[in-house]
C-alpha positions as CSV (number, residue, x, y, z in Angstrom):
1,M,110.4,-61.4,18.2
2,A,109.5,-63.9,20.9
3,E,108.4,-68.0,20.0
4,K,105.1,-68.3,19.8
5,Q,104.8,-70.5,23.0
6,E,105.6,-68.1,25.2
7,F,102.6,-66.1,24.9
8,D,99.5,-66.8,26.9
9,Y,97.5,-66.5,23.7
10,D,97.9,-65.7,20.1
11,Y,95.4,-62.8,19.7
12,T,93.5,-61.1,22.4
13,I,90.4,-59.8,20.8
14,I,88.8,-56.9,23.1
15,G,85.1,-56.8,22.6
16,S,83.0,-59.5,21.2
17,G,80.1,-58.1,19.0
18,F,79.7,-58.1,15.5
19,G,83.6,-57.4,14.6
20,G,85.3,-59.4,17.8
21,S,83.1,-62.5,17.1
22,V,84.2,-62.8,13.6
23,A,87.4,-62.0,14.0
24,A,87.5,-65.0,17.1
25,L,86.0,-67.5,14.9
26,R,88.2,-66.8,11.6
27,L,91.4,-66.8,13.9
28,S,90.4,-69.9,15.7
29,E,89.8,-71.3,12.7
30,K,93.4,-70.6,11.1
31,G,94.9,-72.4,14.0
32,Y,95.5,-69.5,16.3
33,K,94.5,-69.4,20.4
34,V,92.4,-66.8,20.9
35,L,91.0,-64.9,24.1
36,V,87.9,-62.7,24.2
37,I,87.5,-60.3,27.0
38,E,84.2,-58.5,27.2
39,K,83.3,-55.8,29.9
40,G,79.5,-57.1,30.0
41,K,78.0,-60.3,31.6
42,W,77.1,-63.5,29.6
43,L,73.6,-63.3,29.5
44,T,71.3,-66.5,28.6
45,E,67.3,-66.6,27.8
46,R,66.8,-66.7,31.8
47,D,68.7,-63.6,32.5
48,F,66.9,-60.9,29.8
49,P,63.7,-58.8,31.1
50,K,60.4,-59.2,30.0
51,T,59.7,-55.4,29.6
52,N,62.2,-52.6,30.2
53,W,60.5,-51.6,33.5
54,N,62.7,-53.9,34.9
55,L,66.0,-52.0,35.2
56,K,68.4,-53.6,37.0
57,R,67.9,-56.7,34.1
58,W,67.8,-54.0,30.9
59,L,70.0,-51.4,31.8
60,W,74.0,-51.2,32.2
61,L,74.7,-49.1,35.6
62,P,77.7,-50.8,37.1
63,A,77.5,-47.9,39.9
64,L,73.7,-49.0,40.8
65,R,74.6,-52.9,40.4
66,F,72.4,-52.8,37.0
67,Y,73.9,-55.7,35.1
68,G,71.6,-55.8,31.8
69,L,72.3,-55.5,28.5
70,F,71.4,-52.0,27.1
71,Q,73.5,-48.6,27.9
72,M,72.7,-45.0,27.4
73,T,75.6,-42.5,26.8
74,F,75.1,-38.9,27.2
75,L,77.4,-36.7,25.5
76,R,77.0,-33.2,24.8
77,H,75.9,-33.5,21.1
78,V,74.4,-37.2,20.8
79,T,72.7,-39.7,23.3
80,I,74.3,-43.2,22.4
81,M,72.5,-46.4,22.7
82,S,74.7,-49.3,22.7
83,G,74.5,-53.3,23.8
84,V,76.9,-54.6,26.6
85,G,77.3,-58.0,27.4
86,V,78.9,-61.2,25.8
87,G,77.5,-61.1,21.9
88,G,77.6,-56.8,21.9
89,G,75.3,-54.9,20.0
90,S,73.6,-58.2,18.6
91,L,72.0,-58.8,21.9
92,V,70.0,-55.3,21.6
93,F,70.1,-54.9,17.9
94,A,66.8,-55.2,16.0
95,N,68.1,-58.0,13.6
96,T,68.3,-56.2,10.4
97,L,70.8,-57.3,8.1
98,V,71.2,-54.5,5.5
99,V,73.9,-54.1,2.8
100,P,74.0,-50.3,2.6
101,K,73.6,-48.2,-1.2
102,R,76.5,-47.7,-3.8
103,G,76.7,-43.7,-2.1
104,F,78.1,-45.4,0.6
105,F,81.0,-47.3,-1.0
106,Q,82.1,-44.7,-3.4
107,A,82.2,-41.8,-0.6
108,D,85.1,-40.0,-0.9
109,T,86.4,-40.4,2.8
110,W,87.5,-43.9,1.7
111,A,86.8,-44.8,-1.7
112,H,90.5,-44.1,-2.9
113,L,91.7,-47.0,-0.4
114,A,89.8,-50.2,-2.6
115,N,86.4,-50.9,-4.5
116,W,84.5,-51.5,-1.5
117,E,81.4,-52.7,-3.2
118,E,83.2,-55.0,-5.3
119,E,85.7,-56.2,-2.1
120,L,82.8,-56.7,0.3
121,K,80.7,-58.1,-1.8
122,D,81.3,-61.7,-0.9
123,F,81.7,-60.9,2.8
124,Y,78.5,-59.9,2.8
125,G,77.0,-62.6,1.4
126,V,79.1,-65.1,4.1
127,S,77.9,-62.5,6.8
128,L,74.5,-63.1,6.1
129,T,74.5,-66.6,6.1
130,M,76.1,-66.9,9.3
131,L,73.5,-65.3,10.9
132,G,70.7,-66.7,9.5
133,A,69.3,-63.8,7.4
134,T,66.2,-64.5,5.9
135,P,63.3,-61.9,4.7
136,N,60.8,-61.1,7.3
137,P,57.7,-63.6,6.4
138,H,55.1,-61.6,8.7
139,L,53.8,-58.0,7.9
140,Q,52.3,-56.5,11.1
141,V,49.7,-53.4,11.6
142,G,52.4,-51.2,11.6
143,D,54.5,-52.4,8.6
144,K,51.1,-52.4,6.4
145,A,50.8,-49.0,7.7
146,L,54.1,-48.0,6.1
147,Q,53.6,-50.0,3.4
148,E,50.6,-47.4,2.6
149,L,53.0,-44.3,3.7
150,A,55.1,-45.7,0.5
151,R,52.2,-45.7,-1.6
152,Q,51.0,-42.2,-0.7
153,I,54.3,-40.9,-1.6
154,G,54.9,-43.1,-4.6
155,R,57.8,-44.8,-3.3
156,E,55.4,-48.2,-3.0
157,D,58.4,-50.0,-4.9
158,H,61.0,-49.2,-2.6
159,F,59.3,-51.1,0.6
160,E,60.3,-54.4,1.4
161,A,60.7,-56.7,4.3
162,T,64.4,-56.7,6.0
163,N,66.5,-59.2,6.2
164,V,66.5,-60.0,9.8
165,A,69.0,-62.7,11.8
166,V,65.7,-64.4,13.3
167,Y,65.0,-68.9,13.0
168,F,61.4,-68.7,12.0
169,G,60.5,-72.0,12.7
170,E,57.8,-73.6,14.8
171,P,56.6,-70.9,17.6
172,E,58.7,-71.8,20.6
173,I,59.6,-75.2,19.5
174,T,63.2,-76.4,20.0
175,V,65.0,-78.1,17.1
176,P,68.5,-79.3,16.6
177,D,70.7,-76.8,15.2
178,P,69.3,-75.5,11.6
179,Y,72.4,-73.8,10.5
180,F,75.7,-75.5,10.9
181,N,74.8,-78.9,9.9
182,G,74.4,-79.8,13.6
183,K,77.6,-78.1,14.7
184,G,75.5,-74.5,16.7
185,P,73.5,-74.7,19.3
186,A,69.4,-76.1,19.1
187,R,67.1,-73.4,18.4
188,A,63.8,-72.6,18.7
189,G,61.0,-70.6,16.5
190,C,60.3,-66.7,17.1
191,N,56.8,-66.5,18.8
192,L,56.7,-62.9,17.1
193,C,56.5,-61.5,20.8
194,G,58.2,-57.9,19.7
195,G,61.1,-58.5,22.6
196,C,63.8,-58.7,20.2
197,L,65.2,-55.1,21.6
198,L,65.0,-56.7,25.4
199,G,67.2,-59.9,24.5
200,C,65.2,-62.7,23.1
201,R,63.9,-65.1,25.7
202,Y,63.2,-67.7,23.4
203,N,65.9,-68.9,21.2
204,A,65.1,-67.6,18.3
205,K,67.1,-64.4,17.6
206,N,70.4,-65.1,16.0
207,T,72.5,-63.5,18.2
208,L,76.4,-64.0,18.2
209,D,76.9,-66.2,21.0
210,K,74.9,-68.8,18.5
211,N,76.9,-68.9,15.7
212,Y,80.8,-67.0,15.2
213,L,81.6,-67.1,19.2
214,Y,79.7,-70.2,19.6
215,L,81.9,-72.1,17.1
216,A,84.8,-70.1,17.9
217,Q,84.3,-71.8,21.5
218,Q,84.1,-75.2,19.7
219,N,88.1,-74.2,18.2
220,G,89.3,-73.5,21.7
221,A,88.7,-69.6,21.7
222,K,87.9,-69.0,25.2
223,V,85.8,-65.8,26.5
224,R,86.1,-64.2,29.8
225,A,83.3,-62.0,30.5
226,E,82.9,-59.4,33.0
227,A,86.1,-58.1,32.3
228,E,87.4,-54.3,30.9
229,V,90.7,-53.8,29.3
230,Y,92.4,-50.7,31.1
231,D,96.2,-51.2,29.2
232,V,97.6,-52.8,26.6
233,V,101.3,-52.6,26.5
234,P,104.3,-53.5,23.8
235,L,106.8,-56.1,25.1
236,G,110.2,-55.9,24.0
237,R,109.9,-52.9,21.2
238,D,107.9,-49.7,21.0
239,D,105.9,-50.8,17.7
240,G,104.6,-54.1,19.2
241,A,106.5,-56.5,17.3
242,G,107.3,-58.3,20.4
243,G,103.9,-58.8,21.2
244,Y,101.7,-57.6,23.7
245,E,100.6,-57.4,27.4
246,V,96.5,-56.8,27.9
247,K,95.6,-55.6,31.3
248,W,92.4,-55.7,32.8
249,R,89.9,-55.6,35.8
250,S,86.3,-56.6,36.6
251,S,83.7,-54.3,35.1
252,T,81.2,-55.6,38.2
253,A,83.0,-56.3,41.2
254,R,82.1,-53.5,43.6
255,L,85.1,-53.5,46.3
256,N,88.9,-54.7,45.7
257,K,88.1,-55.3,41.9
258,P,90.5,-58.2,40.8
259,K,92.7,-57.6,38.1
260,G,94.9,-59.7,35.8
261,K,96.5,-59.7,32.6
262,Y,97.8,-61.8,29.6
263,T,100.3,-61.9,26.9
264,C,99.6,-62.2,23.5
265,R,101.2,-61.9,19.8
266,G,98.8,-59.6,18.6
267,V,95.6,-57.4,19.6
268,V,91.9,-57.0,18.0
269,F,90.3,-53.8,19.5
270,A,86.9,-54.6,19.0
271,G,84.7,-52.8,21.6
272,G,82.4,-50.0,19.4
273,V,83.3,-46.8,19.2
274,L,82.9,-45.8,23.0
275,G,85.1,-48.6,24.2
276,T,87.4,-48.7,21.2
277,V,87.8,-45.0,20.8
278,Q,87.9,-44.2,24.9
279,L,90.4,-46.8,25.5
280,L,92.9,-45.7,22.5
281,L,92.5,-41.9,23.4
282,S,93.8,-42.6,26.4
283,L,96.5,-45.2,25.8
284,K,98.0,-42.5,23.2
285,Q,98.8,-40.8,26.2
286,S,100.6,-43.6,27.8
287,S,101.5,-47.0,26.4
288,L,100.8,-46.6,22.7
289,P,102.0,-43.0,21.8
290,R,102.4,-44.0,17.9
291,L,99.0,-43.9,17.3
292,S,97.6,-41.7,14.8
293,E,96.6,-37.9,15.7
294,R,93.4,-39.3,13.9
295,V,92.1,-41.1,17.0
296,G,88.6,-39.9,18.1
297,S,88.1,-38.0,14.5
298,A,85.2,-38.6,11.7
299,V,82.5,-39.8,14.2
300,R,79.5,-40.0,12.5
301,T,75.7,-40.5,14.1
302,N,74.1,-41.9,10.7
303,S,72.2,-39.0,10.8
304,E,69.0,-40.2,12.3
305,S,65.8,-39.2,13.9
306,L,63.7,-41.2,16.2
307,I,60.0,-40.6,16.1
308,A,57.3,-42.6,18.2
309,I,53.5,-42.3,17.2
310,T,51.0,-43.7,20.2
311,A,47.6,-44.7,18.6
312,L,44.9,-42.8,20.0
313,D,42.7,-46.0,19.3
314,K,43.1,-49.0,22.0
315,K,42.4,-51.4,19.7
316,T,45.5,-50.6,17.9
317,V,48.3,-53.1,18.6
318,F,51.9,-52.4,17.3
319,S,54.0,-54.8,19.8
320,D,53.2,-58.0,17.9
321,G,56.0,-59.1,15.3
322,I,59.9,-58.3,15.3
323,A,61.8,-55.7,16.5
324,L,62.2,-54.2,12.9
325,G,60.6,-56.0,9.9
326,T,60.2,-53.2,7.1
327,I,61.9,-50.6,5.7
328,L,60.9,-48.0,2.8
329,H,63.5,-46.0,1.2
330,T,62.3,-42.7,0.9
331,D,64.7,-41.4,-1.3
332,E,68.5,-42.1,-2.5
333,N,70.0,-41.0,0.6
334,S,67.2,-41.3,3.1
335,H,65.5,-44.5,4.9
336,L,62.6,-45.3,7.2
337,E,62.1,-48.3,9.4
338,L,59.6,-49.0,12.0
339,V,61.0,-50.3,15.6
340,R,58.7,-52.0,18.3
341,Y,59.2,-53.1,21.9
342,P,57.1,-56.0,23.7
343,A,53.8,-55.3,25.3
344,G,54.4,-53.7,28.7
345,S,57.8,-52.0,27.9
346,G,56.8,-48.7,28.7
347,F,59.8,-47.2,30.2
348,W,60.2,-44.5,27.1
349,R,56.8,-42.9,27.8
350,L,59.0,-41.3,31.0
351,L,61.1,-39.5,28.4
352,S,58.6,-38.3,26.0
353,L,57.2,-35.2,25.0
354,P,55.1,-34.0,22.1
355,A,57.4,-33.8,18.8
356,A,58.5,-30.3,18.2
357,H,61.3,-29.6,15.6
358,H,63.4,-26.3,15.6
359,S,66.8,-25.1,16.0
360,N,65.9,-22.8,18.7
361,V,65.0,-24.2,22.3
362,M,62.7,-21.8,23.2
363,V,60.7,-22.0,19.9
364,R,60.5,-25.6,20.8
365,I,59.2,-25.2,24.3
366,M,56.6,-22.8,23.0
367,R,55.4,-25.2,20.6
368,V,55.2,-28.0,23.1
369,L,53.0,-25.7,25.2
370,V,51.2,-24.6,22.1
371,D,50.4,-28.4,21.5
372,F,49.5,-29.2,25.1
373,A,47.0,-26.3,25.1
374,T,45.2,-27.2,21.4
375,H,45.4,-30.8,21.6
376,P,44.4,-31.6,25.2
377,L,42.6,-34.6,24.4
378,K,45.2,-36.3,22.5
379,N,47.6,-35.6,24.6
380,S,46.1,-36.9,27.6
381,K,45.3,-40.0,25.9
382,V,48.9,-40.4,24.8
383,I,50.2,-39.8,28.6
384,L,47.5,-42.2,30.0
385,V,47.7,-44.6,27.1
386,D,47.3,-48.3,28.8
387,D,49.8,-50.0,27.2
388,W,52.9,-47.6,25.5
389,A,54.6,-50.4,23.5
390,K,51.4,-52.1,22.4
391,R,49.8,-48.8,21.2
392,T,53.1,-47.3,20.1
393,Q,55.4,-47.5,16.6
394,V,58.7,-45.7,16.8
395,L,60.2,-44.5,13.5
396,L,63.7,-44.5,12.9
397,F,64.6,-42.0,9.9
398,M,68.4,-42.6,8.7
399,Q,70.6,-40.6,6.2
400,T,73.9,-41.6,4.5
401,I,74.3,-38.0,4.9
402,N,77.8,-37.0,6.6
403,S,78.4,-34.9,9.7
404,Y,81.3,-35.6,11.5
405,L,81.8,-35.2,15.3
406,R,85.3,-35.6,17.3
407,L,85.7,-37.2,20.3
408,N,88.0,-36.4,23.4
409,K,89.1,-37.5,26.5
410,G,88.0,-35.0,29.0
411,R,88.3,-34.8,32.9
412,L,84.7,-35.4,33.0
413,G,84.9,-38.6,30.7
414,M,84.0,-38.8,26.7
415,Q,83.6,-35.2,25.2
416,T,82.2,-34.3,21.8
417,S,83.1,-31.5,19.5
418,V,82.0,-30.6,15.9
419,A,84.8,-31.7,13.4
420,K,82.8,-30.7,9.8
421,G,79.9,-29.3,8.9
422,Q,76.8,-29.0,11.1
423,K,76.6,-30.3,14.3
424,P,73.9,-33.6,14.1
425,T,70.6,-32.8,14.6
426,A,67.5,-35.0,15.4
427,F,65.3,-31.8,14.0
428,I,65.3,-33.3,9.9
429,P,62.2,-32.1,8.3
430,E,61.5,-34.7,6.1
431,A,61.5,-37.3,9.3
432,M,58.6,-34.7,10.9
433,M,56.8,-35.0,7.5
434,L,56.8,-38.4,7.1
435,A,55.9,-38.6,10.8
436,N,53.3,-36.9,10.4
437,R,51.5,-38.8,7.7
438,Y,51.9,-41.9,9.5
439,A,50.7,-40.5,12.2
440,S,47.5,-40.0,10.1
441,I,47.5,-43.0,8.8
442,V,47.2,-44.8,12.1
443,N,45.2,-41.8,14.1
444,G,48.5,-41.4,16.3
445,K,50.1,-38.6,17.6
446,P,54.3,-38.1,17.1
447,C,56.4,-37.9,20.3
448,S,60.1,-37.4,20.9
449,L,62.9,-37.9,23.5
450,L,62.9,-35.1,25.8
451,T,66.7,-34.9,25.7
452,E,65.8,-34.3,21.4
453,T,62.9,-31.8,22.1
454,L,64.4,-30.0,25.2
455,L,68.2,-30.3,24.6
456,G,68.3,-30.6,20.7
457,I,70.1,-33.5,21.5
458,P,69.9,-36.4,19.0
459,T,70.1,-40.1,19.6
460,T,71.5,-42.5,17.6
461,A,71.8,-46.7,18.0
462,H,74.4,-46.9,15.1
463,I,77.6,-44.4,16.5
464,L,80.3,-44.9,14.1
465,G,83.9,-43.8,13.1
466,G,86.4,-42.9,15.5
467,C,89.2,-45.1,13.9
468,P,89.2,-44.0,10.3
469,M,91.0,-45.8,7.1
470,G,93.7,-44.2,5.7
471,E,96.4,-44.5,3.0
472,S,99.0,-43.2,6.1
473,K,99.1,-42.5,10.1
474,E,98.4,-38.7,9.0
475,E,95.4,-39.7,7.1
476,G,93.8,-42.4,9.4
477,V,94.1,-44.5,12.2
478,I,94.1,-47.9,10.4
479,G,95.0,-48.8,6.8
480,A,92.8,-50.4,4.3
481,D,92.9,-54.0,6.0
482,N,91.9,-52.7,9.4
483,H,96.2,-52.7,10.7
484,V,96.7,-50.1,12.8
485,W,99.6,-47.5,11.7
486,G,102.2,-47.5,13.7
487,Y,102.0,-50.8,15.7
488,D,102.9,-54.5,14.4
489,N,99.8,-57.3,14.6
490,M,97.2,-54.8,15.8
491,L,93.8,-54.4,14.3
492,I,90.5,-52.5,14.9
493,C,87.3,-54.6,13.9
494,D,84.2,-52.7,15.1
495,G,82.1,-49.8,14.7
496,S,85.1,-47.4,14.8
497,M,86.6,-48.3,11.5
498,I,83.4,-47.5,9.5
499,S,84.7,-44.5,7.3
500,A,81.4,-43.1,5.4
501,N,77.7,-43.1,6.6
502,P,76.1,-46.1,5.6
503,G,72.4,-44.6,6.4
504,V,71.3,-48.4,7.6
505,N,71.9,-50.0,10.6
506,P,75.8,-50.9,10.1
507,A,75.8,-54.6,12.0
508,L,76.1,-56.2,8.6
509,T,79.2,-54.1,7.4
510,I,81.0,-54.2,10.4
511,M,80.9,-58.2,10.1
512,A,81.9,-57.8,6.3
513,L,84.4,-55.5,6.8
514,A,85.8,-57.9,9.9
515,E,85.8,-60.7,7.3
516,R,87.7,-59.5,4.9
517,A,90.5,-58.3,7.5
518,M,90.3,-61.7,8.9
519,S,90.6,-63.3,5.3
520,K,93.9,-61.3,4.9
521,I,95.6,-63.1,8.1
522,A,97.9,-65.9,7.2
523,P,97.0,-69.3,8.9
524,A,98.8,-70.2,12.2
525,P,102.5,-71.8,11.6
526,R,102.2,-75.6,12.2
């Protein structure tokens, strides 16, 4: 094996989200020289949009020179929402940090590998501390309506405020670092503007650049933004025991894109499902042929349904508060959460139609037409609503029930196929029933994204899997300690490693698994 000093870095981490940021800090603490490569931009409070009508600052569409923090990927079986930028999904996630229920840890897809509930217990605690998790202290109009829904269905004891990564100090008052004994950045108190999903413009959201990445940089870790990795080549030996050469190109330059390469002893893939799986599918056909045939398999959508409820009363205000402040556990496998956008953020109204659930597209279209015909006043109020975000509460319904997709790389990009069970669906009867009851409480009208109503394609902000764990290369892409089968000193630490459906926001679980993986790496030789 080549000596350590011959490498540009000890570890190159591809992606700066929930797994990559954890890896950056823990490896730098162990004395390793670390580089983080992120395809998105390094954004600050001044860069975030005030509303989602500012598409150039909100969306990531490099072809149109839109370099924002939010990306939508349209595939045959699912529409995926994801974050882009230094800090990854933390820039656009709804702050929630939830430990899944026991069924997740005991799922037969990975329970044979470890006692996961026990193994991850302490690492969940570490991750909660690092992100400054605290129960949401402010229940708003929409939250109180969810509490009433819980009462109506006999589940009031299963309604609770979420643990969130938000600093609830005095609104907009900046104070020295309140989390890391002065070693972290100054912070400002949340003003409850509802803008968390668009990037916090007030320095109150505990995104990864405020904790893990910030502290990693204090240890000497480097972050290279606006760079997309396109190749990882083993040096000397086919199994990577001699290190790797990581090649990148600019993700934002339009012509004559700059390129570069770094050598390193080890690689951590942490680009999320879309980034990691897509890259590995390509590399399996070229520089990393030893990868498992399971790359791209066991992809999950967290079995989600998104339904927006627009209030018909102009006095109703849903936009005040944090993006997601309460959760209702509707049964052992299902959860209902509320999502809000800041006032003025009405982009989604362009993609909305009356909610119409059915497996047959013609039936759905007929139900939409009937809805317009029988409720003209209600529909006109929804269409002409003065401020969509102010009057609309989005319901996010999630389940731990599994259905699997497979990601493949086709001529036109990523493709999906159904691998096991029924294809993912947004048409979940329980979700529609709860949406109708919630709408009755707030005097509102349920709507869905037109991609769901017209095309029957569900939407998810929590795409998972594609690099499952297994006891061997035949069963998984990685082992229980996140090391890639077939390669030395190569790990995967992002949502693609999740090997069962958590049924809740997976951010905390990704961090806990990454913390566990990093804990098993020995300190750098002195």
